[in-house]
DRENFIDO-313686 format. One record per residue (C-alpha): x, y, z. Coordinates in Angstrom, 3 decimals. Example, Ala and Ser with C-alpha at 12.3 -4.5 7.8 and 13.67 -1.06 7.14 Angstrom:
# DRENFIDO-313686
ATOM       px       py       pz
ATOM   12.300   -4.500    7.800
ATOM   13.670   -1.060    7.140
# end
This chain:
# DRENFIDO-313686
ATOM       px       py       pz
ATOM  131.780  -99.690    2.142
ATOM  131.675  -99.393   -1.553
ATOM  128.773 -101.807   -1.757
ATOM  126.847  -99.916    0.827
ATOM  127.198  -96.713   -1.061
ATOM  126.153  -98.498   -4.181
ATOM  123.103  -99.886   -2.538
ATOM  122.217  -96.456   -1.230
ATOM  122.629  -94.948   -4.657
ATOM  120.465  -97.613   -6.189
ATOM  117.864  -97.117   -3.511
ATOM  117.777  -93.397   -4.021
ATOM  117.514  -93.813   -7.762
ATOM  114.749  -96.332   -7.411
ATOM  112.940  -94.006   -5.049
ATOM  113.186  -91.103   -7.463
ATOM  111.954  -93.293  -10.258
ATOM  109.017  -94.567   -8.277
ATOM  108.213  -91.037   -7.177
ATOM  108.344  -89.740  -10.741
ATOM  106.140  -92.562  -12.019
ATOM  103.657  -92.013   -9.183
ATOM  103.473  -88.245   -9.816
ATOM  103.089  -88.843  -13.533
ATOM  100.245  -91.238  -12.810
ATOM   98.516  -88.775  -10.523
ATOM   98.844  -85.966  -13.081
ATOM   97.318  -88.186  -15.727
ATOM   94.433  -88.952  -13.395
ATOM   93.809  -85.227  -12.761
ATOM   93.890  -84.449  -16.472
ATOM   91.395  -87.187  -17.215
ATOM   89.196  -86.030  -14.381
ATOM   89.325  -82.408  -15.633
ATOM   88.506  -83.542  -19.139
ATOM   85.587  -85.529  -17.816
ATOM   84.303  -82.504  -15.824
ATOM   84.692  -80.219  -18.834
ATOM   82.795  -82.644  -21.002
ATOM   80.016  -82.829  -18.429
ATOM   79.792  -79.020  -18.279
ATOM   79.695  -78.775  -22.060
ATOM   76.940  -81.386  -22.266
ATOM   74.968  -79.600  -19.549
ATOM   75.362  -76.241  -21.298
ATOM   74.171  -77.748  -24.546
ATOM   71.124  -79.172  -22.797
ATOM   70.284  -75.807  -21.148
ATOM   70.774  -74.038  -24.476
ATOM   68.287  -76.343  -26.119
ATOM   65.801  -75.824  -23.270
ATOM   66.134  -72.010  -23.524
ATOM   65.598  -72.089  -27.250
ATOM   62.527  -74.295  -26.823
ATOM   61.099  -72.004  -24.129
ATOM   61.782  -68.916  -26.227
ATOM   60.041  -70.450  -29.183
ATOM   57.039  -71.433  -27.021
ATOM   56.870  -67.915  -25.555
ATOM   57.078  -66.295  -28.965
ATOM   54.321  -68.546  -30.242
ATOM   52.202  -67.637  -27.235
ATOM   52.743  -63.885  -27.760
ATOM   51.979  -64.234  -31.431
ATOM   48.764  -66.076  -30.628
ATOM   47.703  -63.399  -28.127
ATOM   48.490  -60.644  -30.634
ATOM   46.338  -62.347  -33.232
ATOM   43.478  -62.649  -30.743
ATOM   43.824  -58.953  -29.776
ATOM   43.809  -57.939  -33.421
ATOM   40.717  -60.031  -33.981
ATOM   38.951  -58.312  -31.073
ATOM   39.916  -54.844  -32.348
ATOM   38.594  -55.701  -35.787
ATOM   35.323  -56.831  -34.246
ATOM   35.121  -53.604  -32.165
ATOM   35.835  -51.423  -35.202
ATOM   33.244  -53.333  -37.197
ATOM   30.697  -52.667  -34.433
ATOM   31.543  -48.945  -34.389
ATOM   31.156  -48.756  -38.131
ATOM   27.737  -50.354  -37.878
ATOM   26.668  -47.925  -35.114
ATOM   27.900  -44.932  -37.123
ATOM   26.013  -46.164  -40.127
ATOM   22.819  -46.433  -38.068
ATOM   23.349  -42.943  -36.603
ATOM   23.840  -41.444  -40.032
ATOM   20.616  -43.048  -41.173
ATOM   18.808  -41.684  -38.073
ATOM   20.234  -38.190  -38.627
ATOM   19.144  -38.233  -42.230
ATOM   15.640  -39.114  -41.127
ATOM   15.622  -36.358  -38.468
ATOM   16.971  -33.832  -40.941
ATOM   14.193  -34.553  -43.361
ATOM   11.658  -34.313  -40.503
ATOM   13.095  -30.953  -39.405
ATOM   12.865  -29.633  -42.923
ATOM    9.217  -30.549  -43.011
ATOM    8.591  -28.899  -39.618
ATOM   10.465  -25.785  -40.715
ATOM    8.222  -25.493  -43.695
ATOM    5.166  -25.917  -41.474
ATOM    6.494  -23.204  -39.092
ATOM    7.033  -20.798  -41.944
ATOM    3.477  -21.378  -43.084
ATOM    2.205  -20.727  -39.531
ATOM    4.293  -17.499  -39.319
ATOM    2.791  -16.291  -42.530
ATOM   -0.686  -16.992  -41.214
ATOM    0.088  -15.173  -37.917
ATOM    1.433  -12.153  -39.814
ATOM   -1.718  -12.024  -41.840
ATOM   -3.839  -12.261  -38.666
ATOM   -1.768   -9.467  -37.010
ATOM   -2.351   -7.216  -39.962
ATOM   -6.080   -7.906  -39.776
ATOM   -6.103   -7.207  -35.982
ATOM   -4.079   -4.012  -36.470
ATOM   -6.528   -2.795  -39.093
ATOM   -9.448   -3.588  -36.777
ATOM   -7.676   -1.782  -33.863
ATOM   -7.158    1.309  -36.013
ATOM  -10.785    1.261  -37.061
ATOM  -11.858    0.950  -33.393
ATOM   -9.609    3.861  -32.355
ATOM  -11.028    5.971  -35.158
ATOM  -14.563    5.124  -34.030
ATOM  -13.642    5.911  -30.366
ATOM  -12.116    9.250  -31.368
ATOM  -15.267   10.091  -33.296
ATOM  -17.514    9.119  -30.374
ATOM  -15.421   10.621  -27.507
ATOM  -14.031   13.547  -29.516
ATOM  -10.576   12.886  -27.861
ATOM   -7.274   11.747  -29.275
ATOM   -5.452    8.756  -27.837
ATOM   -2.886   10.887  -25.933
ATOM   -5.620   13.126  -24.577
ATOM   -7.603   10.130  -23.348
ATOM   -4.485    8.642  -21.775
ATOM   -3.613   11.863  -19.939
ATOM   -7.203   12.239  -18.798
ATOM   -7.241    8.703  -17.417
ATOM   -3.905    9.124  -15.585
ATOM   -5.043   12.443  -14.113
ATOM   -8.305   10.916  -12.934
ATOM   -6.520    7.946  -11.323
ATOM   -4.044   10.239   -9.551
ATOM   -6.873   12.405   -8.278
ATOM   -8.931    9.433   -7.098
ATOM   -6.092    7.608   -5.358
ATOM   -3.869   10.473   -4.076
ATOM   -5.619   10.534   -0.716
ATOM   -5.525    6.730   -0.500
ATOM   -1.824    6.616   -1.363
ATOM   -0.959    9.408    1.091
ATOM   -2.925    7.649    3.816
ATOM   -1.236    4.331    3.046
ATOM    2.233    5.903    2.993
ATOM    1.546    7.715    6.265
ATOM    0.243    4.495    7.837
ATOM    3.303    2.516    6.732
ATOM    5.652    5.241    7.972
ATOM    3.882    5.406   11.323
ATOM    4.023    1.620   11.736
ATOM    7.722    1.502   10.807
ATOM    8.459    4.482   13.063
ATOM    6.605    2.899   15.996
ATOM    8.426   -0.402   15.599
ATOM   11.777    1.332   15.213
ATOM   11.112    3.595   18.185
ATOM   10.132    0.661   20.390
ATOM   13.277   -1.219   19.425
ATOM   15.474    1.875   19.729
ATOM   13.989    2.810   23.097
ATOM   14.679   -0.674   24.375
ATOM   18.301   -0.589   23.253
ATOM   18.962    2.956   24.478
ATOM   17.196    2.364   27.787
ATOM   19.195   -0.793   28.347
ATOM   22.458    1.008   27.559
ATOM   21.648    4.006   29.760
ATOM   20.579    1.691   32.578
ATOM   23.864   -0.195   32.312
ATOM   25.869    3.045   32.216
ATOM   24.306    5.545   34.581
ATOM   27.224    7.831   35.437
ATOM   26.809   10.997   37.454
ATOM   27.751   14.233   35.754
ATOM   28.084   17.741   37.029
ATOM   28.719   20.574   34.638
ATOM   32.167   22.091   35.194
ATOM   32.885   25.807   35.380
ATOM   35.958   27.182   33.702
ATOM   36.526   30.115   36.050
ATOM   39.699   29.473   38.056
ATOM   40.358   31.426   41.209
ATOM   42.843   30.982   44.026
ATOM   42.044   31.778   47.642
ATOM   44.585   33.866   49.573
ATOM   45.282   33.534   53.300
ATOM   45.210   37.349   53.676
ATOM   45.213   40.523   51.620
ATOM   48.908   41.049   52.353
ATOM   49.627   38.114   50.013
ATOM   48.303   40.184   47.102
ATOM   51.128   42.686   47.525
ATOM   53.725   39.897   47.691
ATOM   52.290   38.343   44.538
ATOM   52.479   41.676   42.713
ATOM   55.980   42.367   43.996
ATOM   58.044   45.502   43.858
ATOM   57.054   47.544   40.801
ATOM   55.042   44.500   39.621
ATOM   58.091   42.303   38.987
ATOM   56.615   39.183   40.556
ATOM   53.300   39.283   38.701
ATOM   55.095   40.066   35.425
ATOM   57.448   37.115   35.915
ATOM   54.494   34.855   36.783
ATOM   52.466   35.883   33.716
ATOM   55.511   35.493   31.473
ATOM   56.315   32.014   32.801
ATOM   52.738   30.710   32.680
ATOM   51.267   32.610   29.706
ATOM   48.138   33.662   31.642
ATOM   46.676   36.896   32.946
ATOM   46.607   37.183   36.742
ATOM   43.793   39.471   37.836
ATOM   44.399   41.036   41.240
ATOM   41.467   43.303   42.048
ATOM   39.618   44.510   45.110
ATOM   37.942   41.162   45.717
ATOM   39.010   40.197   49.234
ATOM   41.050   37.015   49.720
ATOM   41.032   35.951   46.062
ATOM   42.848   36.372   42.750
ATOM   41.554   35.227   39.339
ATOM   43.467   33.440   36.573
ATOM   42.411   34.207   32.993
ATOM   43.562   32.429   29.820
ATOM   42.014   30.888   26.724
ATOM   44.179   27.771   27.273
ATOM   42.759   25.538   30.012
ATOM   46.049   23.683   30.519
ATOM   47.847   26.947   31.132
ATOM   45.157   27.990   33.613
ATOM   45.591   24.809   35.632
ATOM   49.394   25.091   35.559
ATOM   49.119   28.684   36.780
ATOM   46.663   27.729   39.524
ATOM   48.872   24.895   40.783
ATOM   51.998   27.089   40.671
ATOM   50.271   29.937   42.489
ATOM   49.020   27.597   45.208
ATOM   52.553   26.264   45.654
ATOM   53.962   29.796   45.846
ATOM   51.423   30.798   48.492
ATOM   52.138   27.676   50.503
ATOM   55.929   28.112   50.171
ATOM   55.839   31.808   50.944
ATOM   58.982   32.631   48.952
ATOM   57.878   34.744   46.016
ATOM   60.466   36.235   43.673
ATOM   61.168   35.887   39.921
ATOM   63.715   33.064   40.201
ATOM   61.516   31.088   42.594
ATOM   58.494   31.697   40.370
ATOM   60.231   30.142   37.340
ATOM   61.262   27.119   39.401
ATOM   57.772   26.550   40.826
ATOM   56.094   27.020   37.438
ATOM   58.405   24.397   35.903
ATOM   57.496   21.942   38.687
ATOM   53.805   22.694   38.153
ATOM   54.157   22.024   34.409
ATOM   55.761   18.646   35.122
ATOM   52.994   17.738   37.568
ATOM   50.240   18.763   35.147
ATOM   51.920   16.827   32.299
ATOM   52.085   13.780   34.551
ATOM   48.411   14.202   35.426
ATOM   47.622   14.482   31.715
ATOM   49.518   11.259   31.010
ATOM   47.875    9.429   33.908
ATOM   44.408   10.631   32.864
ATOM   44.952    9.366   29.310
ATOM   46.345    6.036   30.508
ATOM   43.439    5.554   32.909
ATOM   40.890    6.253   30.171
ATOM   42.554    3.800   27.791
ATOM   42.918    1.172   30.520
ATOM   39.290    1.486   31.629
ATOM   38.147    0.915   28.039
ATOM   40.484   -2.042   27.437
ATOM   42.374   -0.508   24.493
ATOM   45.991   -1.694   24.340
ATOM   47.332   -0.570   20.946
ATOM   47.266    3.194   21.492
ATOM   50.393    5.255   20.765
ATOM   51.879    6.951   23.887
ATOM   51.750   10.409   22.280
ATOM   48.101    9.858   21.428
ATOM   47.442    8.926   25.057
ATOM   48.960   12.251   26.132
ATOM   46.700   14.125   23.695
ATOM   43.725   12.243   25.104
ATOM   44.748   13.213   28.644
ATOM   44.748   16.912   27.652
ATOM   40.973   16.653   27.253
ATOM   40.798   16.422   31.053
ATOM   41.478   20.146   31.073
ATOM   39.061   20.979   28.252
ATOM   35.333   21.638   28.663
ATOM   32.495   22.184   26.206
ATOM   29.294   23.799   27.482
ATOM   30.653   23.054   30.954
ATOM   31.091   19.323   30.217
ATOM   34.527   17.795   30.818
ATOM   35.678   16.492   27.437
ATOM   37.679   13.504   28.702
ATOM   34.747   12.264   30.795
ATOM   32.501   12.898   27.795
ATOM   34.822   10.925   25.458
ATOM   34.995    7.963   27.852
ATOM   31.235    7.967   28.330
ATOM   30.593    8.104   24.572
ATOM   33.035    5.202   24.064
ATOM   31.296    3.036   26.667
ATOM   27.829    3.840   25.327
ATOM   28.950    3.158   21.728
ATOM   30.463   -0.170   22.794
ATOM   27.253   -1.253   24.507
ATOM   25.136   -0.156   21.525
ATOM   27.417   -2.125   19.189
ATOM   27.095   -5.192   21.412
ATOM   23.289   -4.878   21.331
ATOM   23.076   -4.944   17.521
ATOM   26.108   -7.119   16.733
ATOM   28.395   -4.399   15.318
ATOM   32.178   -4.077   15.756
ATOM   32.579   -3.124   19.422
ATOM   36.289   -2.244   19.230
ATOM   35.867    0.027   16.195
ATOM   32.890    1.825   17.736
ATOM   34.668    2.238   21.074
ATOM   37.899    3.531   19.539
ATOM   36.169    5.991   17.195
ATOM   33.962    7.265   20.025
ATOM   36.901    7.780   22.382
ATOM   38.818    9.916   19.858
ATOM   35.881   11.618   18.090
ATOM   36.775   14.998   19.685
ATOM   40.561   14.497   19.999
ATOM   41.110   17.640   17.917
ATOM   39.857   19.724   20.834
ATOM   43.086   18.859   22.666
ATOM   44.966   21.119   20.210
ATOM   42.291   23.447   18.779
ATOM   43.030   26.213   21.284
ATOM   46.758   26.186   20.505
ATOM   46.605   25.553   16.745
ATOM   43.660   27.850   16.073
ATOM   42.135   25.416   13.541
ATOM   38.884   23.470   13.527
ATOM   38.901   20.551   15.942
ATOM   37.329   18.409   13.195
ATOM   40.259   18.994   10.817
ATOM   42.783   18.567   13.626
ATOM   41.132   15.324   14.694
ATOM   41.307   13.967   11.131
ATOM   44.999   14.888   10.853
ATOM   45.761   13.225   14.193
ATOM   43.887   10.053   13.194
ATOM   45.763    9.827    9.882
ATOM   49.105   10.471   11.587
ATOM   48.644    7.629   14.055
ATOM   47.405    5.122   11.483
ATOM   43.672    4.917   12.154
ATOM   41.679    2.923    9.597
ATOM   39.426    4.786    7.108
ATOM   36.353    3.312    8.820
ATOM   37.369    4.741   12.212
ATOM   38.211    8.118   10.655
ATOM   34.784    8.222    8.993
ATOM   33.107    7.335   12.288
ATOM   35.005   10.197   13.961
ATOM   34.176   12.722   11.214
ATOM   30.535   11.732   10.719
ATOM   29.852   12.825   14.274
ATOM   30.249   16.395   12.998
ATOM   28.755   18.292   10.107
ATOM   30.000   17.718    6.576
ATOM   30.661   13.965    6.693
ATOM   28.201   11.172    5.968
ATOM   28.233    7.970    8.013
ATOM   29.446    5.054    5.890
ATOM   29.285    2.273    8.510
ATOM   26.930    1.128   11.247
ATOM   29.618    1.928   13.803
ATOM   29.685    5.563   12.634
ATOM   25.945    5.852   13.265
ATOM   26.395    4.314   16.716
ATOM   29.130    6.823   17.598
ATOM   26.842    9.677   16.582
ATOM   23.989    8.240   18.670
ATOM   26.262    7.702   21.685
ATOM   27.515   11.281   21.454
ATOM   23.939   12.567   21.345
ATOM   23.003   10.466   24.390
ATOM   25.986   11.749   26.352
ATOM   25.521   15.386   25.369
ATOM   21.741   15.494   25.804
ATOM   21.485   14.084   29.308
ATOM   19.998   16.614   31.760
ATOM   22.608   18.463   33.803
ATOM   25.529   17.420   31.598
ATOM   25.884   20.659   29.654
ATOM   25.028   24.237   30.404
ATOM   24.417   27.138   28.044
ATOM   24.092   30.817   28.534
ATOM   20.624   32.343   28.518
ATOM   21.519   34.389   25.424
ATOM   22.472   31.290   23.419
ATOM   19.358   29.502   24.606
ATOM   16.998   32.299   23.595
ATOM   18.842   32.811   20.323
ATOM   18.454   29.170   19.377
ATOM   14.731   29.200   20.140
ATOM   14.197   32.271   17.938
ATOM   16.250   30.738   15.115
ATOM   14.197   27.554   15.233
ATOM   10.934   29.452   14.888
ATOM   12.386   31.717   12.169
ATOM   13.506   28.739   10.076
ATOM   10.090   27.095   10.319
ATOM    8.300   30.334    9.349
ATOM   10.296   30.656    6.096
ATOM    8.340   27.801    4.465
ATOM    5.155   28.387    2.486
ATOM    1.935   27.246    4.090
ATOM    3.169   27.655    7.679
ATOM    0.736   29.517    9.926
ATOM    2.546   29.496   13.261
ATOM    5.554   27.810   14.839
ATOM    6.603   27.310   18.464
ATOM    9.932   26.137   19.877
ATOM    9.187   24.055   22.986
ATOM   10.814   21.475   25.252
ATOM   13.842   23.704   25.846
ATOM   14.534   23.813   22.133
ATOM   14.305   20.045   21.702
ATOM   11.115   20.319   19.630
ATOM    9.643   22.796   17.161
ATOM    5.892   22.552   16.646
ATOM    4.695   23.840   13.257
ATOM    1.022   24.572   12.548
ATOM    0.221   24.722    8.829
ATOM   -2.685   26.104    6.819
ATOM   -4.853   23.085    5.861
ATOM   -6.121   24.683    2.657
ATOM   -2.545   24.965    1.332
ATOM   -0.845   21.890    2.818
ATOM   -2.328   18.392    2.418
ATOM   -1.271   15.271    4.330
ATOM    1.429   14.259    1.878
ATOM    2.827   17.804    1.733
ATOM    2.869   17.913    5.564
ATOM    5.216   14.920    5.705
ATOM    7.431   16.484    3.047
ATOM    7.419   19.806    4.946
ATOM    8.614   18.109    8.155
ATOM   11.571   16.587    6.292
ATOM   12.437   19.923    4.665
ATOM   12.356   21.856    7.954
ATOM   14.489   19.218    9.703
ATOM   17.048   19.330    6.883
ATOM   17.270   23.146    7.009
ATOM   17.661   23.150   10.809
ATOM   20.435   20.585   10.568
ATOM   22.168   22.662    7.900
ATOM   21.843   26.155    9.425
ATOM   21.994   25.622   13.204
ATOM   24.529   24.215   15.658
ATOM   22.889   22.485   18.626
ATOM   23.495   19.583   21.027
ATOM   21.375   16.443   20.742
ATOM   18.347   16.131   18.448
ATOM   15.470   18.474   17.572
ATOM   12.036   17.029   16.831
ATOM   10.020   18.687   14.034
ATOM    6.282   18.226   14.600
ATOM    4.048   19.439   11.731
ATOM    0.363   19.727   12.661
ATOM   -2.410   19.981   10.062
ATOM   -5.875   20.507   11.520
ATOM   -9.138   21.082    9.659
ATOM  -12.070   22.539   11.582
ATOM  -15.664   22.748   10.365
ATOM  -17.630   25.495   12.116
ATOM  -21.250   26.382   11.527
ATOM  -23.967   28.238   13.352
ATOM  -27.658   27.430   13.758
# end
């Protein structure tokens, strides 16, 4: 037992010893291997270091060589520039010396020219002195005589040439204008009937007159107070007449009276109720009329209040012509004229539609419809060009655009068409007399006649006092005075006639 333990102890000790020796051997091997690897790395690093140094030296030598070559090239380039500059300086020196020589030559030539001018001036003076002695006239007198003679010789020729050029231009313009206007009128040939402003209401019987008047006149007083019109009940059978300066009020009164007659109940309370309904209906008609006019013309950016003002023109007439129909017609004609000549169609149409918008308020405000129209246009943001086109259609404003001229022409076309407007006989005769009186105020006028229903004034002049050129000037002067002093629809033609007759007897 003891020996066994001993053997086991010896075996374990020998095993530990062998294990220790083996581990020690393995550690030594690893150390040697690590040393060998480290040595290899060091040798490799040394080799790479040497290679890097060699490459760096080669690269530096290469850069140095390139720098030397670049420096050499720059030196050669600078040397070339210096040579060129030297040559240019030599050339400039030569040119400078040449210029100095030429300058001297020029100065010599100037001196010679000055001397020649002095000689010519002396000769010219001597010639003038000789001419004055021969002609017995000074230079200014001879000049004035020559100018006077030329004017006298060529005045007739110049007047004839001017008249010929004006006639040719007028003929060409008239042909072109006739074509455009005829085309526009042919495209827009609306029927017009002059309207009458007298409003009367038919009664079913004469008994209705007493009911309208009422007890002690209460009904008629209430009606006139509510409508603001005068109701004329006279001896005319079956009819009463409505009188008022305001056309809208007249139409409201007519509609209310017709409703009262149809309803049959006539007393102050009922009158106020019916008049209020009539006002609402007329206002609705005004709005619808304005909207229809704007819609027919294709204008979409019009303020609603401005549309209502436009609709009020439906109940306004001028010389018997309905102003809303007139405004729409002028707008359509202006648009077609603008399309013919390439102008702004929208501007012309808009200015033409509202050119008389002031008439919608002139009866109530008591001011000029031109001023009211300008204020309305400014209030609703119209452009200066449109405002000028609206104003230039009346006196006192000059047309600044082509569209303004077109609006004026369209208004003249609409107002001058036969049957569109009517005038009283007194106004017609008065205008004819005024036309002849204006023409007779000018010197050299023998007789004057207003013809063509006042559309033309024919002036016969004295040929011994008025020549051809003065006749043309006289026509312009008479036309300007007529335009300034008279108010008339359309255009008036001034025709100056100069006739020379040679009469002899055998």
